[in-house]
N, C-alpha and C positions, 0 to 999 in steps of 0.2 A: 244685707242684700239690696235693700231699697236704695241705699246710698250708692252702691256700686252701679245699679241700673241707672240712677240719675246721672252719674258721672259718664256712663257710656252714651247716654242720650245727649249730654252736653258736648261730648267729643264728636259725635256724629254731626251735630249742628255746626260745630266749628269747622269740621272737615268740609261739609257742604257749602258753608260760607266761603271757605278758602277756594274751593273748586270753582265757585260761581264768579270769582273775581280774578282768575288767572287770565293772562293776556289772550290765550286762545278763546276762552269763553267770552271775553270782552270783544274780541274780533267777531265771534258768532253773533253777538248782540248788535254790533255795528252793521254787520252784513244783513241781518234780518231787517233792521230799521231802514237801511238804505234800499233794500229790495222792495219794501212795502210802501215807502214814502213816495208821493208823486213828484216831489221836488228834490233837488240835490241837497244833502245834509252837510253839516260841517265835517271837513276832513279830519280824521283822527290822527293828528300829527304825532303826538307823543307815543301813542299805541303802535302805530305803524313803524315808527323809528325803532322802538324796542323789539318789535317782532322781526324786523330785518336783521337786527343784531343776533337775535336768538336763532334765526334760520341759518346764518353764517356759522354760528357755533355748532348747530346740529349737523350741518354738512361736514364740518371739520371732524366732529366726533364720529360720524359714520365712516368717513374716510380712514381715520385712525384705526377704528375697530375692524374695518374690512381687511386691513393689512396685518392684523394681529390674529391670534388664535381665539377668536370670539365665537360664542355660541350662535349659530345661524338664526335661531329663534329670537334671541336678544337683538341681533342686528336688524332683523325684519321689523321688530317693534319700533326701533328707532326710526327706521325708514317710513313706517306707517304714520308716525307722529309728524315727521317732516312733510310727507305727502299731504296729510290732512291740513296742515298749516298753510302750505303753499296753495292748495286748492281754494281755501277760504280767502286768502289774501288776493289771489288773482281774480276770483269772482267778485270780491268787494270792489276792486279797482275797475273791473270791466263794467259793472253796473253803473258806476259813476261816469265812466267814459261814454256809455250809451246815453245817459241823461244829458251830458254836455253836448254831444252831437245833436241831440233832438232839440235842445233849448239854448243853443250857444248864444244867439243874439239877445235873448231875454236875460240870460245869466250875465252877459258882458255889460249890459246897461243897468243892471240892478246891483247896487253896491252890497246889499245884504248877501246875495247869492255869490257874487264875485269874491267876496272875502272868505267864503267857505271853501274855496278851492286851494289846493296845494300849488306850489310854484310851478311844478311840471304840468299840472292841469291848466293853469292859466296860460302857459306857453302853448299848450295843445289847443286851447280854445281860440286864442288869437290866430294860430296857424290855420285852423279849420275855417274861421271866418274869412280870412284873406283868400284862401283857396276857393271857397264856395262863391265868394263875391266875384273873383276873377272868372270862374267857370260860367256863372250866370251871365255876367256882362258880355263875355265873348260868344256864348252860344245862343243867348235869348235876348237879353235886355238891350243890347246895341241895335237890335233889329226892330225895336218897338219905338213908338213916338216918344219924344223927350219927356213928356209928362208921366210916362209909365215906365221909366227906367230905374226906379228905386228898388233896391233889394228888400227894404223894410216896409214900404207902403205900396198900396195898390195904385195910387196916383198922387201927384203933388197936392191935390186938394184934400187928401186924407188928413184928419186931425191928429192921428196917432199911428203908431207902427202896427197897422192891422194885418201885416203879413208875417208877423213874428209869433210863433206858437209859444204858449205859456203853460206851465204845469196846472193841472186841474186840481186845485186845493179842495174842491167839494167832493172829491173821491172818498168813498167809505173804506175804512181800513179795520182790520182785526187787531185788537190791542189788549194789553192788560197793565194795570197799575202796580207799582212796587210798594205803594203805601196808600193809606186812606186819603182820598182827594174829594174835595167838595167845591161847589161854586163854579163848576164847569159850564160854560154857556154853550148850549147846543145850536142856537140859531142867532142870526143877526138881530140886534135890538138893544134896548137899554140894559146895562149891566145889572141894575137893581130889579129887573123883572124876574121874580123868583120862580115863575111858572116855566121859565126856560133854562133853569139851572139844574145840573146833574151831579150825582155823586158816584164815585167809583170805589169799590172795595178792593183791597190788595189781592192779586192773583186771580180775580174774576175776569173772564173774557168778555169783551164788548166789541160790537160792530158799530162804528161811529164815524162821523164826518171828520176827515183829517184836519180841516181848518179849525175845528173846535178844540183839538188837543195839540195843535202845532207847537205852541210854546212849551207844553209839558213834555213833548217828545224831545225838543231841543235841550231842555233842562235835565233830561235823564230820568224823570219821574214816571214816564210811561214807555213801555217797550212795544214796538210793532211786531206783528207775527205774520 
């Protein structure tokens, strides 16, 4: 009996591991991370491509079953799965678009962030920048003195683009680690300053400055909530 119980426990762990790595679960994880992160994260190219193919297949399956003598309950379950996936995908893309609209100039001039966007997002960013520039120049900037007609700077004497909003990386976020992590630096300073290093146990919730775990979020070792 003990052996049987052990096998059941192993099977349950395998099932939970499988469920946690399905594309829908991966999309949930990407959606949560994108929603909580103050900056735009890397676009999940392969995941989104697979999900779009799955959505097309689900739509075809529902269409086929709706024309056949299929149990209405079974058909509604297929539709629920499709609706859930579509909701998550649209929300994920919408969150990214909102960040792009807010930080478009900063994203465009920062190679690290620019390279995180999809092709469509890059085209959208360029179009937004051009439209906003044209609108500001026609409605406001053309009426100002020449030294104050920049979209990016308060005046020509500004040493940097002080009119460009940037993500606040000092924002605190709720997160948890997938594995035991050590050597996390909580504050700016020498890396070898042990008094500023932090450890994270797997599965334990932490409320921490995003900048301190930015690289770990990007590597997939930490999930935002």
